[in-house]
MOPAC internal coordinates of N, CA, C and O (Angstrom, degrees):
PM7 1SCF
backbone

  N    0.0000 0     0.00 0     0.00 0    0    0    0
  C    1.3445 1     0.00 0     0.00 0    1    0    0
  C    1.5523 1   107.39 1     0.00 0    2    1    0
  O    1.2310 1   118.61 1   -55.22 1    3    2    1
  N    1.3052 1   120.25 1   124.78 1    3    2    1
  C    1.4837 1   122.07 1   175.75 1    5    3    2
  C    1.4865 1   107.45 1   -84.63 1    6    5    3
  O    1.2310 1   120.34 1   -39.66 1    7    6    5
  N    1.2598 1   116.96 1   140.34 1    7    6    5
  C    1.5750 1   118.17 1   172.89 1    9    7    6
  C    1.5069 1   103.74 1  -116.81 1   10    9    7
  O    1.2310 1   123.29 1   -45.18 1   11   10    9
  N    1.3867 1   111.30 1   134.82 1   11   10    9
  C    1.5008 1   118.92 1   177.67 1   13   11   10
  C    1.4355 1   108.15 1   -93.58 1   14   13   11
  O    1.2310 1   117.19 1   -53.04 1   15   14   13
  N    1.2377 1   122.95 1   126.96 1   15   14   13
  C    1.4164 1   127.49 1  -175.36 1   17   15   14
  C    1.4577 1   115.66 1   -57.63 1   18   17   15
  O    1.2310 1   116.81 1   -45.02 1   19   18   17
  N    1.2760 1   123.68 1   134.98 1   19   18   17
  C    1.4502 1   130.76 1   167.39 1   21   19   18
  C    1.5782 1   109.08 1  -126.50 1   22   21   19
  O    1.2310 1   121.75 1   -16.28 1   23   22   21
  N    1.4097 1   114.26 1   163.72 1   23   22   21
  C    1.5172 1   114.67 1   177.85 1   25   23   22
  C    1.5156 1   109.19 1   -72.14 1   26   25   23
  O    1.2310 1   122.59 1   -56.49 1   27   26   25
  N    1.3737 1   112.64 1   123.51 1   27   26   25
  C    1.5057 1   120.95 1  -176.34 1   29   27   26
  C    1.4586 1   103.45 1  -144.91 1   30   29   27
  O    1.2310 1   121.39 1   -61.66 1   31   30   29
  N    1.3068 1   114.94 1   118.34 1   31   30   29
  C    1.4897 1   122.71 1   173.81 1   33   31   30
  C    1.5631 1   114.07 1   -52.37 1   34   33   31
  O    1.2310 1   118.93 1   156.10 1   35   34   33
  N    1.2807 1   119.64 1   -23.90 1   35   34   33
  C    1.3744 1   119.49 1  -177.31 1   37   35   34
  C    1.4676 1   118.08 1  -102.02 1   38   37   35
  O    1.2310 1   123.08 1  -167.34 1   39   38   37
  N    1.4129 1   111.71 1    12.66 1   39   38   37
  C    1.3697 1   112.56 1   175.88 1   41   39   38
  C    1.5411 1   119.55 1    79.07 1   42   41   39
  O    1.2310 1   123.77 1  -179.45 1   43   42   41
  N    1.4264 1   110.38 1     0.55 1   43   42   41
  C    1.4456 1   110.91 1  -178.43 1   45   43   42
  C    1.5022 1   112.73 1   -83.16 1   46   45   43
  O    1.2310 1   120.76 1   -15.33 1   47   46   45
  N    1.2228 1   116.15 1   164.67 1   47   46   45
  C    1.5558 1   117.39 1  -178.02 1   49   47   46
  C    1.4867 1   102.27 1  -119.58 1   50   49   47
  O    1.2310 1   121.66 1   -40.81 1   51   50   49
  N    1.3304 1   114.43 1   139.19 1   51   50   49
  C    1.5307 1   122.96 1  -172.97 1   53   51   50
  C    1.5268 1   105.82 1  -136.26 1   54   53   51
  O    1.2310 1   120.38 1   -28.49 1   55   54   53
  N    1.3956 1   116.87 1   151.51 1   55   54   53
  C    1.3223 1   120.13 1   175.96 1   57   55   54
  C    1.5929 1   115.48 1   -66.37 1   58   57   55
  O    1.2310 1   118.14 1   -29.90 1   59   58   57
  N    1.3103 1   121.16 1   150.10 1   59   58   57
  C    1.3435 1   130.27 1   162.19 1   61   59   58
  C    1.5055 1   114.87 1   -52.67 1   62   61   59
  O    1.2310 1   118.03 1   -34.88 1   63   62   61
  N    1.3636 1   121.36 1   145.12 1   63   62   61
  C    1.3818 1   123.39 1   167.11 1   65   63   62
  C    1.5253 1   115.45 1   -72.24 1   66   65   63
  O    1.2310 1   122.42 1   -43.81 1   67   66   65
  N    1.2493 1   112.97 1   136.19 1   67   66   65
  C    1.5934 1   114.35 1  -178.00 1   69   67   66
  C    1.5430 1   105.58 1   -64.14 1   70   69   67
  O    1.2310 1   121.92 1   -23.58 1   71   70   69
  N    1.4044 1   113.92 1   156.42 1   71   70   69
  C    1.3825 1   128.75 1   178.78 1   73   71   70
  C    1.4602 1   117.64 1   144.96 1   74   73   71
  O    1.2310 1   120.39 1    19.56 1   75   74   73
  N    1.2856 1   116.87 1  -160.44 1   75   74   73
  C    1.5123 1   124.94 1  -176.07 1   77   75   74
  C    1.4990 1   108.09 1  -114.10 1   78   77   75
  O    1.2310 1   119.42 1   -51.77 1   79   78   77
  N    1.3039 1   118.71 1   128.23 1   79   78   77
  C    1.5045 1   119.53 1   177.60 1   81   79   78
  C    1.5817 1   102.02 1  -125.55 1   82   81   79
  O    1.2310 1   123.77 1   -45.21 1   83   82   81
  N    1.3780 1   110.37 1   134.79 1   83   82   81
  C    1.4538 1   117.21 1   172.04 1   85   83   82
  C    1.4047 1   115.54 1  -118.66 1   86   85   83
  O    1.2310 1   116.50 1   -43.77 1   87   86   85
  N    1.3519 1   124.25 1   136.23 1   87   86   85
  C    1.4168 1   125.04 1   178.39 1   89   87   86
  C    1.5143 1   107.63 1  -132.98 1   90   89   87
  O    1.2310 1   123.77 1   -41.08 1   91   90   89
  N    1.3566 1   110.37 1   138.92 1   91   90   89
  C    1.4867 1   119.07 1  -177.43 1   93   91   90
  C    1.4846 1   104.44 1  -107.55 1   94   93   91
  O    1.2310 1   119.74 1   -36.88 1   95   94   93
  N    1.3652 1   118.09 1   143.12 1   95   94   93
  C    1.4454 1   124.85 1   171.61 1   97   95   94
  C    1.4428 1   109.56 1  -137.96 1   98   97   95
  O    1.2310 1   119.02 1   -32.69 1   99   98   97
  N    1.3768 1   119.48 1   147.31 1   99   98   97
  C    1.3739 1   127.38 1  -178.40 1  101   99   98
  C    1.4383 1   111.32 1    70.95 1  102  101   99
  O    1.2310 1   120.61 1    21.75 1  103  102  101
  N    1.3102 1   116.44 1  -158.25 1  103  102  101
  C    1.6195 1   118.99 1  -177.35 1  105  103  102
  C    1.5277 1   112.05 1    77.49 1  106  105  103
  O    1.2310 1   124.07 1     4.46 1  107  106  105
  N    1.2930 1   109.79 1  -175.54 1  107  106  105
  C    1.4563 1   120.05 1   178.35 1  109  107  106
  C    1.4961 1   111.21 1  -147.52 1  110  109  107
  O    1.2310 1   119.31 1    -5.44 1  111  110  109
  N    1.3346 1   118.92 1   174.56 1  111  110  109
  C    1.3427 1   123.54 1  -176.95 1  113  111  110
  C    1.5267 1   107.51 1  -104.77 1  114  113  111
  O    1.2310 1   120.94 1   -45.32 1  115  114  113
  N    1.4269 1   115.80 1   134.68 1  115  114  113
  C    1.4435 1   122.06 1   169.75 1  117  115  114
  C    1.4314 1   113.03 1   -78.75 1  118  117  115
  O    1.2310 1   119.54 1    -2.23 1  119  118  117
  N    1.3881 1   118.48 1   177.77 1  119  118  117
  C    1.4889 1   121.72 1   177.53 1  121  119  118
  C    1.5880 1   117.38 1   -57.81 1  122  121  119
  O    1.2310 1   123.34 1   159.65 1  123  122  121
  N    1.4141 1   111.20 1   -20.35 1  123  122  121
  C    1.5082 1   114.64 1   178.91 1  125  123  122
  C    1.5443 1   110.55 1   -99.39 1  126  125  123
  O    1.2310 1   117.87 1  -168.72 1  127  126  125
  N    1.2764 1   121.67 1    11.28 1  127  126  125
  C    1.4991 1   121.61 1   177.15 1  129  127  126
  C    1.4774 1   113.35 1    85.40 1  130  129  127
  O    1.2310 1   119.25 1  -173.41 1  131  130  129
  N    1.3632 1   119.04 1     6.59 1  131  130  129
  C    1.5061 1   119.47 1   175.01 1  133  131  130
  C    1.5018 1   118.10 1   -83.63 1  134  133  131
  O    1.2310 1   119.55 1   -30.50 1  135  134  133
  N    1.2207 1   118.47 1   149.50 1  135  134  133
  C    1.4585 1   120.73 1  -179.20 1  137  135  134
  C    1.4849 1   100.24 1   -80.11 1  138  137  135
  O    1.2310 1   120.41 1   -42.49 1  139  138  137
  N    1.4529 1   116.83 1   137.51 1  139  138  137
  C    1.3604 1   124.20 1   177.17 1  141  139  138
  C    1.5069 1   104.11 1  -128.62 1  142  141  139
  O    1.2310 1   119.56 1   -51.44 1  143  142  141
  N    1.3662 1   118.44 1   128.56 1  143  142  141
  C    1.4548 1   123.44 1   177.39 1  145  143  142
  C    1.5319 1   110.28 1    79.99 1  146  145  143
  O    1.2310 1   117.38 1     8.84 1  147  146  145
  N    1.2083 1   122.59 1  -171.16 1  147  146  145
  C    1.5237 1   123.75 1  -178.14 1  149  147  146
  C    1.4562 1   108.70 1    88.25 1  150  149  147
  O    1.2310 1   123.09 1     6.94 1  151  150  149
  N    1.2675 1   111.69 1  -173.06 1  151  150  149
  C    1.5376 1   120.18 1  -178.37 1  153  151  150
  C    1.6178 1   108.21 1  -128.94 1  154  153  151
  O    1.2310 1   122.93 1   -43.96 1  155  154  153
  N    1.3396 1   111.98 1   136.04 1  155  154  153
  C    1.4224 1   125.11 1   175.89 1  157  155  154
  C    1.5208 1   111.56 1  -101.41 1  158  157  155
  O    1.2310 1   119.08 1   -60.49 1  159  158  157
  N    1.2762 1   119.37 1   119.51 1  159  158  157
  C    1.5120 1   123.65 1   178.69 1  161  159  158
  C    1.4661 1   108.57 1  -105.38 1  162  161  159
  O    1.2310 1   118.62 1   -43.64 1  163  162  161
  N    1.3761 1   120.24 1   136.36 1  163  162  161
  C    1.4621 1   123.05 1   179.28 1  165  163  162
  C    1.5201 1   103.10 1  -113.54 1  166  165  163
  O    1.2310 1   121.06 1   -43.08 1  167  166  165
  N    1.3206 1   115.58 1   136.92 1  167  166  165
  C    1.4747 1   121.45 1   169.65 1  169  167  166
  C    1.4037 1   105.84 1  -121.93 1  170  169  167
  O    1.2310 1   119.20 1   -54.86 1  171  170  169
  N    1.3636 1   119.13 1   125.14 1  171  170  169
  C    1.4436 1   125.56 1   172.19 1  173  171  170
  C    1.4963 1   107.62 1  -105.92 1  174  173  171
  O    1.2310 1   123.45 1   -57.19 1  175  174  173
  N    1.3588 1   110.99 1   122.81 1  175  174  173
  C    1.5839 1   115.48 1   179.20 1  177  175  174
  C    1.4906 1   101.92 1  -110.99 1  178  177  175
  O    1.2310 1   121.30 1   -56.37 1  179  178  177
  N    1.2826 1   115.11 1   123.63 1  179  178  177
  C    1.4789 1   124.92 1   172.82 1  181  179  178
  C    1.5213 1   112.12 1  -110.56 1  182  181  179
  O    1.2310 1   123.74 1   -32.29 1  183  182  181
  N    1.2793 1   110.43 1   147.71 1  183  182  181
  C    1.5339 1   114.64 1   179.15 1  185  183  182
  C    1.5917 1   105.47 1  -104.05 1  186  185  183
  O    1.2310 1   121.14 1   -31.61 1  187  186  185
  N    1.2614 1   115.42 1   148.39 1  187  186  185
  C    1.4611 1   120.69 1   168.86 1  189  187  186
  C    1.5454 1   112.80 1  -114.49 1  190  189  187
  O    1.2310 1   118.67 1   -26.91 1  191  190  189
  N    1.2419 1   120.14 1   153.09 1  191  190  189
  C    1.5260 1   118.44 1  -176.75 1  193  191  190
  C    1.5320 1   109.80 1   -48.48 1  194  193  191
  O    1.2310 1   118.31 1   148.48 1  195  194  193
  N    1.3394 1   120.83 1   -31.52 1  195  194  193
  C    1.3881 1   121.52 1  -177.41 1  197  195  194
  C    1.5662 1   116.49 1   -70.08 1  198  197  195
  O    1.2310 1   121.48 1   157.68 1  199  198  197
  N    1.3720 1   114.78 1   -22.32 1  199  198  197
  C    1.3607 1   123.53 1  -172.98 1  201  199  198
  C    1.5926 1   111.90 1   -62.06 1  202  201  199
  O    1.2310 1   120.10 1   148.05 1  203  202  201
  N    1.2989 1   117.42 1   -31.95 1  203  202  201
  C    1.4518 1   124.00 1   178.35 1  205  203  202
  C    1.5661 1   115.51 1   -76.38 1  206  205  203
  O    1.2310 1   120.57 1  -174.04 1  207  206  205
  N    1.2627 1   116.52 1     5.96 1  207  206  205
  C    1.4835 1   121.74 1  -169.50 1  209  207  206
  C    1.5728 1   111.55 1  -119.95 1  210  209  207
  O    1.2310 1   117.87 1   -29.19 1  211  210  209
  N    1.2898 1   121.66 1   150.81 1  211  210  209
  C    1.4565 1   122.18 1   171.14 1  213  211  210
  C    1.4613 1   104.72 1  -132.20 1  214  213  211
  O    1.2310 1   123.94 1   -45.67 1  215  214  213
  N    1.3294 1   110.04 1   134.33 1  215  214  213
  C    1.5898 1   117.04 1   176.92 1  217  215  214
  C    1.4303 1   114.68 1   -97.55 1  218  217  215
  O    1.2310 1   123.01 1   -15.70 1  219  218  217
  N    1.2800 1   111.84 1   164.30 1  219  218  217
  C    1.5122 1   118.14 1   176.14 1  221  219  218
  C    1.6570 1   111.58 1   -48.87 1  222  221  219
  O    1.2310 1   119.30 1   138.68 1  223  222  221
  N    1.2586 1   118.93 1   -41.32 1  223  222  221
  C    1.4722 1   123.78 1   178.74 1  225  223  222
  C    1.5569 1   107.94 1   -66.24 1  226  225  223
  O    1.2310 1   117.98 1   142.56 1  227  226  225
  N    1.3247 1   121.46 1   -37.44 1  227  226  225
  C    1.3792 1   124.38 1   179.45 1  229  227  226
  C    1.5587 1   104.62 1   -65.51 1  230  229  227
  O    1.2310 1   115.30 1   135.56 1  231  230  229
  N    1.1903 1   126.51 1   -44.44 1  231  230  229
  C    1.4905 1   128.91 1  -171.70 1  233  231  230
  C    1.6416 1   102.66 1   -73.95 1  234  233  231
  O    1.2310 1   120.99 1   140.68 1  235  234  233
  N    1.2546 1   115.70 1   -39.32 1  235  234  233
  C    1.5794 1   113.04 1   176.58 1  237  235  234
  C    1.4567 1   110.43 1   -64.54 1  238  237  235
  O    1.2310 1   119.89 1   137.30 1  239  238  237
  N    1.3696 1   117.81 1   -42.70 1  239  238  237
  C    1.3997 1   118.22 1   178.61 1  241  239  238
  C    1.5668 1   113.56 1   -58.26 1  242  241  239
  O    1.2310 1   120.56 1   150.98 1  243  242  241
  N    1.3511 1   116.53 1   -29.02 1  243  242  241
  C    1.4898 1   124.86 1   179.64 1  245  243  242
  C    1.5610 1   110.13 1   -86.26 1  246  245  243
  O    1.2310 1   118.67 1  -179.47 1  247  246  245
  N    1.3745 1   120.15 1     0.53 1  247  246  245
  C    1.3583 1   120.15 1   165.99 1  249  247  246
  C    1.5389 1   112.52 1   110.49 1  250  249  247
  O    1.2310 1   119.96 1   178.77 1  251  250  249
  N    1.4258 1   117.67 1    -1.23 1  251  250  249
  C    1.4497 1   115.82 1   176.01 1  253  251  250
  C    1.5352 1   111.49 1   -80.79 1  254  253  251
  O    1.2310 1   120.45 1   -28.78 1  255  254  253
  N    1.3459 1   116.75 1   151.22 1  255  254  253
  C    1.4250 1   122.09 1   170.80 1  257  255  254
  C    1.5331 1   112.21 1   -88.00 1  258  257  255
  O    1.2310 1   122.41 1   -21.28 1  259  258  257
  N    1.3529 1   112.99 1   158.72 1  259  258  257
  C    1.4952 1   114.76 1   172.06 1  261  259  258
  C    1.7091 1   116.53 1   -49.88 1  262  261  259
  O    1.2310 1   123.53 1   139.21 1  263  262  261
  N    1.2049 1   110.84 1   -40.79 1  263  262  261
  C    1.4791 1   115.55 1  -178.28 1  265  263  262
  C    1.5149 1   108.49 1   -65.82 1  266  265  263
  O    1.2310 1   123.21 1   131.70 1  267  266  265
  N    1.5342 1   111.46 1   -48.30 1  267  266  265
  C    1.4744 1   114.05 1   176.90 1  269  267  266
  C    1.4810 1   120.71 1   -52.38 1  270  269  267
  O    1.2310 1   125.85 1   133.90 1  271  270  269
  N    1.4154 1   106.36 1   -46.10 1  271  270  269
  C    1.5504 1   117.12 1   172.56 1  273  271  270
  C    1.4312 1   115.23 1   -45.92 1  274  273  271
  O    1.2310 1   122.42 1   123.16 1  275  274  273
  N    1.3372 1   112.96 1   -56.84 1  275  274  273
  C    1.4903 1   119.19 1  -173.03 1  277  275  274
  C    1.4830 1   106.86 1   -64.83 1  278  277  275
  O    1.2310 1   119.23 1   136.28 1  279  278  277
  N    1.3861 1   119.07 1   -43.72 1  279  278  277
  C    1.4770 1   117.78 1  -176.50 1  281  279  278
  C    1.4685 1   112.20 1   -67.24 1  282  281  279
  O    1.2310 1   116.84 1   138.16 1  283  282  281
  N    1.2537 1   123.61 1   -41.84 1  283  282  281
  C    1.3426 1   127.82 1  -168.21 1  285  283  282
  C    1.5363 1   108.47 1   -85.46 1  286  285  283
  O    1.2310 1   118.44 1   131.51 1  287  286  285
  N    1.3976 1   120.57 1   -48.49 1  287  286  285
  C    1.4068 1   118.06 1  -174.78 1  289  287  286
  C    1.4634 1   120.63 1  -101.01 1  290  289  287
  O    1.2310 1   120.32 1   176.52 1  291  290  289
  N    1.3270 1   117.00 1    -3.48 1  291  290  289
  C    1.5007 1   118.57 1   177.65 1  293  291  290
  C    1.6000 1   109.27 1    82.78 1  294  293  291
  O    1.2310 1   123.99 1     8.57 1  295  294  293
  N    1.3969 1   109.95 1  -171.43 1  295  294  293
  C    1.4016 1   116.52 1   178.38 1  297  295  294
  C    1.4411 1   114.79 1   -69.67 1  298  297  295
  O    1.2310 1   120.67 1   -30.29 1  299  298  297
  N    1.3366 1   116.33 1   149.71 1  299  298  297
  C    1.5186 1   122.48 1   174.25 1  301  299  298
  C    1.4316 1   115.98 1   -63.55 1  302  301  299
  O    1.2310 1   117.01 1   -28.65 1  303  302  301
  N    1.2804 1   123.29 1   151.35 1  303  302  301
  C    1.4295 1   122.18 1   176.67 1  305  303  302
  C    1.6502 1   103.78 1  -123.69 1  306  305  303
  O    1.2310 1   123.84 1   -18.73 1  307  306  305
  N    1.4072 1   110.25 1   161.27 1  307  306  305
  C    1.4376 1   113.28 1   179.80 1  309  307  306
  C    1.4718 1   105.05 1   -89.58 1  310  309  307
  O    1.2310 1   122.29 1   -51.12 1  311  310  309
  N    1.3823 1   113.22 1   128.88 1  311  310  309
  C    1.4538 1   126.71 1   178.91 1  313  311  310
  C    1.5935 1   116.92 1  -106.29 1  314  313  311
  O    1.2310 1   122.31 1     6.56 1  315  314  313
  N    1.2051 1   113.18 1  -173.44 1  315  314  313
  C    1.5369 1   117.03 1  -178.81 1  317  315  314
  C    1.5312 1   110.63 1   -68.31 1  318  317  315
  O    1.2310 1   122.68 1   -29.52 1  319  318  317
  N    1.3394 1   112.47 1   150.48 1  319  318  317
  C    1.4800 1   124.78 1  -179.61 1  321  319  318
  C    1.4679 1   114.21 1    50.58 1  322  321  319
  O    1.2310 1   119.52 1  -140.42 1  323  322  321
  N    1.4634 1   118.52 1    39.58 1  323  322  321
  C    1.4217 1   126.06 1   173.47 1  325  323  322
  C    1.5074 1   107.57 1    77.01 1  326  325  323
  O    1.2310 1   114.91 1  -165.59 1  327  326  325
  N    1.2719 1   127.26 1    14.41 1  327  326  325
  C    1.4582 1   125.90 1   173.21 1  329  327  326
  C    1.4150 1   110.34 1   -69.76 1  330  329  327
  O    1.2310 1   117.71 1   -41.80 1  331  330  329
  N    1.4073 1   121.96 1   138.20 1  331  330  329
  C    1.3357 1   126.45 1   169.25 1  333  331  330
  C    1.5695 1   108.46 1  -112.86 1  334  333  331
  O    1.2310 1   117.13 1   -50.74 1  335  334  333
  N    1.2710 1   123.07 1   129.26 1  335  334  333
  C    1.3757 1   122.32 1   178.02 1  337  335  334
  C    1.5545 1   111.73 1   165.66 1  338  337  335
  O    1.2310 1   121.56 1    46.45 1  339  338  337
  N    1.3177 1   114.61 1  -133.55 1  339  338  337
  C    1.4408 1   121.34 1  -174.10 1  341  339  338
  C    1.5230 1   110.53 1  -143.72 1  342  341  339
  O    1.2310 1   120.02 1   -36.35 1  343  342  341
  N    1.2731 1   117.57 1   143.65 1  343  342  341
  C    1.3842 1   119.02 1  -179.73 1  345  343  342
  C    1.5502 1   109.35 1   -65.05 1  346  345  343
  O    1.2310 1   120.63 1   -35.58 1  347  346  345
  N    1.3973 1   116.41 1   144.42 1  347  346  345
  C    1.5100 1   114.62 1   176.55 1  349  347  346
  C    1.4023 1   118.40 1   -62.71 1  350  349  347
  O    1.2310 1   119.20 1   157.20 1  351  350  349
  N    1.3745 1   119.13 1   -22.80 1  351  350  349
  C    1.4110 1   122.62 1   171.53 1  353  351  350
  C    1.5488 1   113.28 1   -65.18 1  354  353  351
  O    1.2310 1   120.45 1   139.70 1  355  354  353
  N    1.3376 1   116.74 1   -40.30 1  355  354  353
  C    1.4670 1   117.03 1   173.72 1  357  355  354
  C    1.6058 1   116.26 1   -69.20 1  358  357  355
  O    1.2310 1   119.39 1   144.29 1  359  358  357
  N    1.3229 1   118.77 1   -35.71 1  359  358  357
  C    1.4031 1   122.54 1   168.75 1  361  359  358
  C    1.5573 1   110.01 1   -56.83 1  362  361  359
  O    1.2310 1   120.32 1   128.99 1  363  362  361
  N    1.4031 1   116.99 1   -51.01 1  363  362  361
  C    1.4728 1   120.15 1  -176.61 1  365  363  362
  C    1.4446 1   107.40 1   -60.52 1  366  365  363
  O    1.2310 1   117.58 1   134.83 1  367  366  365
  N    1.3888 1   122.22 1   -45.17 1  367  366  365
  C    1.4594 1   123.40 1  -178.97 1  369  367  366
  C    1.5957 1   106.52 1   -56.16 1  370  369  367
  O    1.2310 1   120.03 1   120.96 1  371  370  369
  N    1.2875 1   117.55 1   -59.04 1  371  370  369
  C    1.4144 1   120.38 1  -172.26 1  373  371  370
  C    1.5223 1   115.18 1   -57.44 1  374  373  371
  O    1.2310 1   123.81 1   136.94 1  375  374  373
  N    1.4070 1   110.30 1   -43.06 1  375  374  373
  C    1.5537 1   113.12 1   174.81 1  377  375  374
  C    1.4952 1   108.64 1   -59.75 1  378  377  375
  O    1.2310 1   119.69 1   132.56 1  379  378  377
  N    1.3683 1   118.20 1   -47.44 1  379  378  377
  C    1.5132 1   118.44 1  -172.13 1  381  379  378
  C    1.5390 1   111.10 1   -67.94 1  382  381  379
  O    1.2310 1   119.72 1   144.88 1  383  382  381
  N    1.3361 1   118.13 1   -35.12 1  383  382  381
  C    1.6029 1   118.63 1  -172.42 1  385  383  382
  C    1.5146 1   107.58 1  -101.15 1  386  385  383
  O    1.2310 1   114.81 1   164.35 1  387  386  385
  N    1.3252 1   127.44 1   -15.65 1  387  386  385
  C    1.3793 1   120.34 1  -177.02 1  389  387  386
  C    1.4758 1   110.62 1  -123.05 1  390  389  387
  O    1.2310 1   121.40 1   119.83 1  391  390  389
  N    1.3300 1   114.93 1   -60.17 1  391  390  389
  C    1.6504 1   121.77 1  -169.08 1  393  391  390
  C    1.5138 1   108.11 1   -67.23 1  394  393  391
  O    1.2310 1   117.68 1   125.54 1  395  394  393
  N    1.3538 1   122.03 1   -54.46 1  395  394  393
  C    1.4096 1   115.33 1  -177.29 1  397  395  394
  C    1.5043 1   116.14 1   -68.48 1  398  397  395
  O    1.2310 1   117.67 1   145.35 1  399  398  397
  N    1.4103 1   122.04 1   -34.65 1  399  398  397
  C    1.5228 1   113.93 1   174.59 1  401  399  398
  C    1.4555 1   112.48 1   -67.90 1  402  401  399
  O    1.2310 1   118.20 1   151.27 1  403  402  401
  N    1.3187 1   121.03 1   -28.73 1  403  402  401
  C    1.5398 1   119.49 1   179.78 1  405  403  402
  C    1.5055 1   103.32 1   -75.18 1  406  405  403
  O    1.2310 1   113.59 1   135.85 1  407  406  405
  N    1.2963 1   129.73 1   -44.15 1  407  406  405
  C    1.4274 1   124.87 1   172.31 1  409  407  406
  C    1.4354 1   120.58 1   -53.82 1  410  409  407
  O    1.2310 1   122.39 1   136.14 1  411  410  409
  N    1.2995 1   113.03 1   -43.86 1  411  410  409
  C    1.4740 1   121.27 1   168.99 1  413  411  410
  C    1.4478 1   117.01 1   -54.92 1  414  413  411
  O    1.2310 1   120.81 1   134.74 1  415  414  413
  N    1.3548 1   116.05 1   -45.26 1  415  414  413
  C    1.4326 1   121.18 1  -178.04 1  417  415  414
  C    1.6295 1   105.74 1   -67.98 1  418  417  415
  O    1.2310 1   116.36 1   132.86 1  419  418  417
  N    1.2435 1   124.53 1   -47.14 1  419  418  417
  C    1.3816 1   125.27 1   175.23 1  421  419  418
  C    1.5106 1   114.98 1   -57.07 1  422  421  419
  O    1.2310 1   122.61 1   132.83 1  423  422  421
  N    1.2809 1   112.60 1   -47.17 1  423  422  421
  C    1.5200 1   120.96 1  -179.41 1  425  423  422
  C    1.4646 1   106.65 1   -56.57 1  426  425  423
  O    1.2310 1   119.86 1   130.81 1  427  426  425
  N    1.3855 1   117.87 1   -49.19 1  427  426  425
  C    1.4522 1   120.36 1  -176.72 1  429  427  426
  C    1.5776 1   120.96 1   -73.30 1  430  429  427
  O    1.2310 1   124.80 1   156.07 1  431  430  429
  N    1.3513 1   108.39 1   -23.93 1  431  430  429
  C    1.5420 1   117.30 1  -177.35 1  433  431  430
  C    1.3570 1   116.85 1   -79.48 1  434  433  431
  O    1.2310 1   117.76 1   167.89 1  435  434  433
  N    1.3416 1   121.87 1   -12.11 1  435  434  433
  C    1.4961 1   125.50 1  -175.31 1  437  435  434
  C    1.4489 1   110.37 1  -132.50 1  438  437  435
  O    1.2310 1   119.85 1   -40.81 1  439  438  437
  N    1.3825 1   117.88 1   139.19 1  439  438  437
  C    1.4996 1   122.27 1   175.20 1  441  439  438
  C    1.5284 1   109.75 1   -80.58 1  442  441  439
  O    1.2310 1   120.37 1   144.50 1  443  442  441
  N    1.3723 1   116.91 1   -35.50 1  443  442  441
  C    1.3630 1   119.07 1  -178.86 1  445  443  442
  C    1.5866 1   111.14 1  -101.31 1  446  445  443
  O    1.2310 1   119.15 1   -64.80 1  447  446  445
  N    1.1716 1   119.22 1   115.20 1  447  446  445
  C    1.6166 1   123.56 1  -179.21 1  449  447  446
  C    1.5177 1   109.91 1   -53.66 1  450  449  447
  O    1.2310 1   117.58 1   155.91 1  451  450  449
  N    1.2618 1   122.22 1   -24.09 1  451  450  449
  C    1.4947 1   121.93 1  -178.82 1  453  451  450
  C    1.5408 1   112.25 1   -82.61 1  454  453  451
  O    1.2310 1   119.11 1   167.00 1  455  454  453
  N    1.3698 1   119.31 1   -13.00 1  455  454  453
  C    1.4774 1   118.81 1  -178.61 1  457  455  454
  C    1.5110 1   118.71 1   -62.65 1  458  457  455
  O    1.2310 1   121.94 1   138.78 1  459  458  457
  N    1.4752 1   113.89 1   -41.22 1  459  458  457
  C    1.4928 1   111.40 1   178.11 1  461  459  458
  C    1.5569 1   114.37 1   -57.02 1  462  461  459
  O    1.2310 1   122.35 1   133.40 1  463  462  461
  N    1.2534 1   113.11 1   -46.60 1  463  462  461
  C    1.5602 1   118.94 1   177.05 1  465  463  462
  C    1.4945 1   108.92 1   -55.53 1  466  465  463
  O    1.2310 1   118.21 1   134.35 1  467  466  465
  N    1.3238 1   121.02 1   -45.65 1  467  466  465
  C    1.3473 1   122.75 1  -175.47 1  469  467  466
  C    1.5444 1   112.76 1   -65.56 1  470  469  467
  O    1.2310 1   122.01 1   140.87 1  471  470  469
  N    1.3591 1   113.76 1   -39.13 1  471  470  469
  C    1.5286 1   118.28 1   174.91 1  473  471  470
  C    1.5564 1   112.48 1   -62.92 1  474  473  471
  O    1.2310 1   123.40 1   139.56 1  475  474  473
  N    1.3054 1   111.09 1   -40.44 1  475  474  473
  C    1.3977 1   116.68 1   175.95 1  477  475  474
  C    1.5847 1   116.67 1   -62.40 1  478  477  475
  O    1.2310 1   121.37 1   140.41 1  479  478  477
  N    1.1869 1   114.99 1   -39.59 1  479  478  477
  C    1.4824 1   126.37 1   175.90 1  481  479  478
  C    1.5528 1   109.16 1   -60.76 1  482  481  479
  O    1.2310 1   118.87 1   132.71 1  483  482  481
  N    1.3508 1   119.76 1   -47.29 1  483  482  481
  C    1.4099 1   123.77 1   179.74 1  485  483  482
  C    1.3225 1   109.28 1   -77.20 1  486  485  483
  O    1.2310 1   112.63 1   154.22 1  487  486  485
  N    1.3678 1   131.51 1   -25.78 1  487  486  485
  C    1.3575 1   130.64 1   179.48 1  489  487  486
  C    1.5900 1   112.78 1   -78.49 1  490  489  487
  O    1.2310 1   119.43 1   166.63 1  491  490  489
  N    1.2335 1   118.70 1   -13.37 1  491  490  489
  C    1.4543 1   121.42 1  -175.03 1  493  491  490
  C    1.5223 1   112.85 1  -104.80 1  494  493  491
  O    1.2310 1   122.98 1   172.15 1  495  494  493
  N    1.4254 1   111.90 1    -7.85 1  495  494  493
  C    1.5682 1   117.24 1  -175.31 1  497  495  494
  C    1.5614 1   108.23 1   -97.48 1  498  497  495
  O    1.2310 1   120.10 1   180.00 1  499  498  497

């Protein structure tokens, strides 16, 4: 699934909303403020049933590990058109309520970014 970038303070990429977008380039304004001349380009964005779903491979491409996927997002579900995964709404909810707060806490708690990994190594041996 290709994700079109939108403004997101967490660096996540999400799909554009469906609809019609028109953009004008070139031309000039007449005495009434109307654009005269130039080119109008129309972009039609259509959603498919698959667009609202994220697969395990999508999440791996975004940097999650298999273990992290299972732990954060739970079991996969059957979606439209034979897709197996999670709804994007579910992914967004878990990222907003679990993943991002945990990452912020770890980021703010240590001055050295290597410290959390070091603590984990000592705690498992």
